[in-house]
C-alpha positions in Angstrom: -78.1 -59.5 3.6 -77.0 -62.0 0.9 -75.5 -60.3 -2.1 -76.1 -61.1 -5.8 -73.1 -62.1 -8.1 -75.1 -62.3 -11.3 -78.2 -60.8 -12.8 -79.9 -62.6 -15.7 -79.8 -60.2 -18.7 -80.8 -62.3 -21.8 -84.4 -62.5 -22.8 -84.3 -66.4 -22.6 -82.9 -66.3 -19.0 -85.4 -63.7 -17.8 -88.3 -65.5 -19.4 -87.2 -68.8 -17.8 -87.1 -67.2 -14.4 -90.7 -65.9 -14.9 -91.8 -69.4 -16.0 -90.3 -70.9 -12.9 -92.1 -68.3 -10.8 -95.4 -69.2 -12.6 -94.8 -72.9 -11.9 -94.4 -72.2 -8.1 -97.6 -70.2 -8.1 -99.4 -73.1 -9.7 -98.2 -75.5 -7.0 -99.4 -73.0 -4.3 -102.9 -73.1 -5.8 -102.9 -77.0 -5.9 -101.9 -77.1 -2.2 -104.5 -74.5 -1.3 -107.4 -76.4 -3.0 -106.2 -79.7 -1.5 -106.2 -78.2 2.0 -109.6 -76.6 1.4 -111.1 -80.0 0.8 -110.1 -81.0 4.3 -110.9 -77.5 5.8 -113.7 -75.8 3.9 -113.4 -72.7 6.1 -109.8 -72.1 4.9 -109.2 -68.5 3.7 -106.9 -67.3 0.9 -104.6 -65.5 3.3 -101.9 -68.3 3.3 -102.2 -68.6 -0.5 -101.7 -64.9 -0.9 -98.7 -65.0 1.4 -97.1 -67.9 -0.5 -97.8 -66.3 -3.9 -96.5 -62.9 -2.8 -93.3 -64.6 -1.5 -92.7 -66.5 -4.7 -93.4 -63.6 -7.0 -91.2 -61.3 -5.1 -88.4 -63.8 -4.9 -88.5 -64.3 -8.7 -88.6 -60.6 -9.4 -85.9 -59.5 -7.0 -83.3 -61.7 -8.8 -84.2 -60.1 -12.1 -84.2 -56.5 -10.8 -84.9 -53.7 -13.3 -88.3 -53.2 -14.9 -89.6 -56.5 -13.5 -89.0 -55.4 -9.9 -90.2 -51.9 -10.7 -93.6 -53.4 -11.5 -93.7 -54.8 -7.9 -92.7 -51.4 -6.6 -95.6 -49.7 -8.4 -98.1 -52.4 -7.3 -97.0 -52.0 -3.6 -98.5 -48.5 -3.7 -102.0 -49.9 -4.6 -102.9 -50.6 -1.0 -106.6 -50.5 -1.6 -106.6 -52.9 -4.6 -104.2 -55.7 -3.5 -104.3 -58.2 -0.7 -102.2 -57.1 2.2 -99.7 -60.0 1.8 -98.8 -58.6 -1.7 -98.5 -55.0 -0.4 -96.2 -56.0 2.5 -93.9 -58.1 0.3 -93.8 -55.9 -2.7 -93.1 -52.8 -0.6 -89.7 -54.3 0.1 -88.8 -53.5 -3.5 -89.0 -49.8 -2.6 -85.7 -49.8 -0.8 -84.7 -53.2 0.4 -83.7 -56.0 -2.1 -80.5 -58.1 -2.3 -77.6 -55.9 -3.4 -74.8 -56.5 -5.9 -71.7 -58.2 -4.6 -68.5 -56.0 -4.2 -66.8 -57.5 -7.4 -69.8 -56.5 -9.5 -69.7 -53.0 -8.0 -66.0 -52.5 -8.7 -66.5 -53.8 -12.3 -69.3 -51.2 -12.9 -66.9 -48.4 -11.8 -64.1 -49.7 -14.0 -66.5 -49.8 -17.0 -67.8 -46.2 -16.4 -64.8 -44.3 -15.1 -61.8 -46.6 -16.0 -61.0 -46.4 -12.3 -62.0 -48.2 -9.1 -64.1 -46.2 -6.6 -61.1 -46.3 -4.2 -59.1 -44.2 -6.8 -62.0 -41.7 -7.1 -63.1 -41.2 -3.4 -61.1 -40.9 -0.2 -63.3 -43.7 1.3 -65.8 -46.0 -0.3 -67.9 -48.8 1.3 -68.3 -51.6 -1.3 -71.2 -53.0 0.7 -74.5 -51.4 -0.4 -76.5 -49.5 2.3 -79.7 -49.5 0.2 -80.8 -51.6 -2.8 -83.9 -51.1 -4.9 -85.3 -52.0 -8.3 -82.9 -50.2 -10.7 -79.9 -49.3 -8.6 -78.2 -49.5 -5.2 -76.6 -46.9 -3.0 -73.1 -46.8 -1.4 -71.5 -44.5 1.1 -68.4 -42.6 0.0 -66.3 -39.8 1.4 -64.5 -37.1 -0.6 -62.7 -34.1 1.1 -64.5 -34.9 4.4 -67.9 -34.7 2.7 -70.1 -37.8 3.0 -71.6 -38.8 -0.4 -74.2 -41.2 -1.6 -73.2 -43.1 -4.8 -76.0 -44.8 -6.7 -74.9 -47.6 -9.0 -77.2 -49.0 -11.7 -77.5 -52.8 -12.0 -75.8 -54.3 -15.1 -78.1 -55.1 -18.0 -81.2 -53.2 -16.6 -81.5 -50.8 -19.5 -81.1 -53.5 -22.2 -83.7 -55.8 -20.7 -86.6 -53.3 -20.4 -88.2 -54.0 -23.8 -88.0 -57.7 -23.4 -89.3 -57.6 -19.8 -92.4 -55.6 -20.9 -92.9 -57.9 -23.8 -93.2 -60.8 -21.3 -95.6 -58.8 -19.1 -97.7 -57.4 -22.0 -99.9 -60.5 -22.6 -100.7 -60.8 -18.9 -101.6 -57.1 -18.6 -103.8 -57.3 -21.7 -105.8 -60.1 -20.1 -105.9 -58.4 -16.7 -107.1 -55.0 -18.0 -109.1 -56.3 -21.0 -107.2 -54.1 -23.4 -108.4 -54.5 -27.0 -106.9 -53.5 -30.3 -103.7 -51.8 -31.3 -104.5 -48.7 -29.2 -103.2 -50.5 -26.1 -99.7 -50.1 -27.5 -99.6 -46.5 -26.5 -99.8 -47.4 -22.8 -96.9 -49.9 -23.0 -94.8 -47.4 -25.0 -95.4 -44.8 -22.3 -94.2 -47.2 -19.6 -91.2 -48.4 -21.7 -90.1 -44.8 -22.4 -90.3 -43.8 -18.8 -88.3 -46.9 -17.6 -85.7 -46.2 -20.3 -85.4 -42.6 -19.0 -85.0 -43.9 -15.4 -81.9 -45.9 -16.5 -80.2 -42.8 -17.9 -78.5 -41.3 -14.9 -77.1 -38.3 -16.8 -80.8 -37.3 -17.5 -81.6 -37.9 -13.9 -78.7 -35.7 -12.9 -80.1 -32.8 -14.9 -83.7 -33.4 -13.8 -82.5 -33.5 -10.1 -80.7 -30.2 -10.4 -83.7 -28.6 -12.1 -86.1 -29.8 -9.3 -83.8 -28.7 -6.5 -83.3 -25.2 -8.1 -87.1 -24.8 -8.6 -88.4 -26.3 -5.3 -85.8 -25.4 -2.6 -87.9 -22.4 -1.6 -90.7 -24.7 -0.3 -90.7 -24.8 3.5 -89.8 -27.9 5.5 -88.3 -29.9 2.6 -84.7 -30.3 1.7 -82.8 -31.9 -1.2 -79.2 -33.3 -1.8 -76.7 -31.5 -4.0 -75.5 -33.5 -7.0 -72.0 -33.9 -8.4 -71.6 -34.2 -12.2 -67.8 -34.9 -11.8 -68.6 -38.1 -10.0 -71.5 -39.2 -12.2 -72.0 -41.0 -15.4 -74.8 -42.8 -17.4 -74.8 -45.6 -14.9 -73.5 -43.9 -11.7 -74.8 -40.8 -9.9 -73.3 -39.1 -6.9 -75.1 -36.8 -4.4 -74.9 -35.6 -0.8 -75.4 -38.2 1.8 -78.7 -37.4 3.5 -79.3 -38.6 7.0 -82.8 -39.6 8.1 -85.2 -42.4 8.3 -87.5 -43.6 5.5 -90.9 -42.0 5.5 -92.6 -45.4 6.2 -90.4 -45.9 9.3 -91.2 -42.4 10.5 -95.0 -42.8 10.0 -94.9 -46.1 12.0 -93.5 -44.4 15.1 -94.7 -40.7 14.9 -97.2 -39.7 17.5 -97.0 -36.0 17.1 -99.9 -34.7 15.0 -98.3 -31.3 14.5 -95.1 -32.8 13.1 -97.2 -35.1 10.8 -99.2 -32.1 9.5 -95.9 -30.1 8.9 -94.3 -32.9 6.9 -97.6 -33.6 5.1 -98.0 -30.0 4.1 -94.4 -29.9 2.7 -95.0 -33.1 0.7 -98.3 -31.8 -0.6 -96.9 -28.3 -1.5 -94.0 -30.0 -3.3 -96.3 -32.0 -5.5 -98.8 -29.2 -6.2 -96.0 -26.8 -7.1 -94.5 -29.2 -9.5 -97.8 -30.1 -11.1 -99.4 -26.6 -11.4 -96.3 -24.4 -11.8 -93.5 -26.6 -13.3 -96.0 -28.9 -15.3 -93.4 -31.6 -14.7 -93.8 -33.9 -11.7 -91.8 -36.5 -9.7 -94.0 -39.5 -10.6 -92.5 -42.0 -8.2 -94.0 -41.0 -4.8 -93.2 -44.1 -2.7 -91.7 -44.1 0.9 -88.3 -45.2 -0.3 -87.8 -41.8 -2.1 -88.4 -39.7 1.0 -86.6 -39.4 4.4 -87.3 -37.5 7.5 -84.3 -35.9 9.3 -83.7 -35.2 13.0 -85.2 -31.8 12.6 -88.4 -33.3 11.2 -87.7 -31.9 7.7 -88.7 -33.9 4.7 -85.9 -35.0 2.4 -86.8 -35.8 -1.3 -84.6 -38.2 -3.2 -84.3 -39.8 -6.7 -85.7 -37.8 -9.6 -85.2 -40.5 -12.3 -89.0 -40.7 -13.0 -90.2 -37.2 -14.0 -93.5 -36.9 -16.0 -93.9 -33.8 -18.3 -97.6 -32.8 -18.2 -98.6 -31.4 -21.6 -101.1 -28.5 -21.6 -103.7 -30.3 -23.7 -103.9 -33.0 -21.0 -103.4 -30.7 -18.0 -106.3 -28.4 -18.8 -109.2 -31.0 -19.1 -107.6 -33.2 -16.4 -107.8 -30.5 -13.8 -111.1 -29.0 -15.0 -112.5 -32.3 -13.7 -111.6 -31.2 -10.2 -114.2 -28.4 -10.5 -117.5 -29.5 -9.0 -119.4 -27.4 -11.6 -117.9 -29.5 -14.3 -118.5 -32.9 -12.6 -122.2 -32.0 -12.0 -122.8 -30.6 -15.5 -123.6 -33.6 -17.7 -122.7 -31.9 -21.0 -119.4 -30.4 -19.8 -118.5 -33.7 -18.0 -119.1 -35.6 -21.2 -117.0 -33.2 -23.2 -114.0 -33.6 -20.8 -114.3 -37.4 -20.9 -113.9 -37.3 -24.7 -111.0 -34.8 -24.5 -109.2 -37.2 -22.1 -109.9 -40.2 -24.3 -111.9 -41.9 -21.5 -114.9 -42.0 -23.9 -114.2 -43.0 -27.5 -116.1 -42.2 -30.7 -116.3 -45.9 -31.5 -118.0 -46.7 -28.1 -121.4 -48.3 -28.1 -124.2 -46.4 -26.3 -123.9 -49.0 -23.5 -120.2 -48.4 -23.1 -120.7 -44.6 -23.1 -123.4 -44.9 -20.4 -121.3 -47.4 -18.3 -118.0 -45.5 -18.4 -119.7 -42.1 -17.8 -121.2 -43.4 -14.6 -118.0 -45.2 -13.6 -115.8 -42.1 -14.0 -118.4 -39.9 -12.4 -118.3 -42.1 -9.3 -114.4 -42.3 -9.4 -113.9 -38.5 -9.9 -116.5 -37.5 -7.4 -114.5 -39.5 -4.8 -110.9 -38.9 -5.8 -111.3 -35.1 -6.2 -112.6 -34.6 -2.7 -109.4 -33.2 -1.3 -109.6 -30.4 -3.9 -113.2 -29.5 -2.9 -112.2 -27.9 0.4 -109.8 -25.3 1.7 -108.3 -27.9 4.1 -108.3 -31.7 3.9 -107.7 -34.3 6.6 -105.9 -37.3 5.2 -106.4 -39.2 8.4 -110.1 -39.6 7.4 -110.4 -43.4 7.2 -113.9 -43.2 5.6 -112.3 -41.5 2.5 -109.9 -44.4 2.0 -112.4 -47.0 2.9 -114.6 -45.6 0.1 -111.7 -45.8 -2.3 -111.2 -49.5 -1.3 -114.9 -50.3 -1.7 -115.0 -48.6 -5.2 -111.9 -50.7 -6.2 -113.6 -53.9 -5.0 -116.8 -52.9 -6.8 -115.0 -52.5 -10.2 -112.8 -55.6 -9.7 -116.0 -57.8 -9.2 -118.0 -56.2 -12.0 -118.5 -58.8 -14.7 -119.9 -56.2 -17.1 -116.6 -54.3 -17.0 -114.6 -57.4 -18.2 -116.7 -57.5 -21.4 -115.9 -53.9 -22.4 -112.9 -52.4 -24.2 -110.4 -51.5 -21.4 -108.5 -49.0 -23.6 -109.5 -46.0 -21.6 -107.9 -42.6 -21.2 -104.9 -40.7 -22.5 -101.5 -42.4 -22.0 -100.7 -39.5 -19.6 -103.1 -41.0 -17.1 -100.7 -43.8 -16.3 -98.1 -41.7 -14.5 -100.4 -38.9 -13.4 -102.7 -41.4 -11.6 -99.7 -43.2 -10.2 -98.5 -39.8 -8.8 -101.8 -39.0 -7.1 -102.4 -42.6 -5.9 -98.9 -42.7 -4.3 -99.3 -39.2 -2.9 -102.7 -40.0 -1.3 -101.2 -43.1 0.4 -98.3 -41.2 1.8 -100.6 -38.5 3.1 -102.7 -41.1 4.7 -99.7 -42.7 6.4 -98.7 -39.3 7.7 -102.3 -38.7 8.9 -101.8 -35.1 7.8 -104.3 -32.3 7.7 -103.2 -29.8 5.1 -104.2 -26.5 3.4 -104.9 -27.5 -0.1 -103.8 -24.3 -2.0 -100.9 -23.4 0.3 -98.5 -24.0 -2.6 -99.8 -20.7 -4.2 -97.6 -18.6 -1.8 -94.5 -19.9 -3.6 
């Protein structure tokens, strides 16, 4: 794969790149409508493919938070055209890596030494590149290690990147008033945390210590002596990415075993630790030769405050969902309904979230749940389509919900998609035995 020798870091350079990308998309639309005059039956498939290609090409050269947005979008399989899902999913673990000179410079800046002076062996060619960092293979005292190196300038460009994205997001989600700032601040704070590898090191050690008792899941060990704010070193874990595994696995029993481990891992974090790995995409999980799940990359951890946890999970209870008064109270507690809402907004959003929660909480209404149930995911897709086409929704204030929804919903959305890919049937409360 072609390597990158330079990443734009200034606000002007990065804004210019996004403007260029926007211009390409404009040309794609002109071509599409010109062709549609000749061929009225032309679908948007080719347009979606071209737009996805151009957006991804623009974002992958910027890396950092810009590419992280594509990674997050790639998990929304039910709400994006397939062309976008396929292209953006590359951002999970396959983007152009830094060139060897840039890698060596990063080591010199962090340790005052080259990697060849620190490790017995070091491969300057990346084996895995994603949105914020890339991974290299090293050897020390006959032990294989994975060395993750952060891209230069990523941390410093987060605020400016989000400032560029903010006007687009406000229009897309119809956010009104200053209240919307809390959502952007939540995303910005989390992205800044993800660029602090010393914090990731501590979070990783905490997760491993707390969750290594869970069956059929393993974790790497971490090495503080070979880590810094921009470099983190851990055991080299051998396996294939979860998406590669699900594409070839034909053994239902194995799929169920891995799915149960993944589900237990998340339920234990959420309900026991009250702190969860909020980045559940296939690039963060491997499956080894013994069909054990391997969990990687704990840069994005979401603390779940109790005043959010309690009402959020009370909405899983069927008795709450079906009790109009209780349901209404929980919606206000979670800031889904607002005291400045009009009667029409209260009625609309109460019905909307009743439909959403009645569907999304289905896995928790049973002792076991079969994530291979295509009707469940088709219902989610239809609901997404219904809301995206609803003109009434566009006229209402889109500031809905506590800021904590952003990463909690992302966690569940990603987890559900991984469980569907595994086609796993699981015991819902199995985590309680730990």
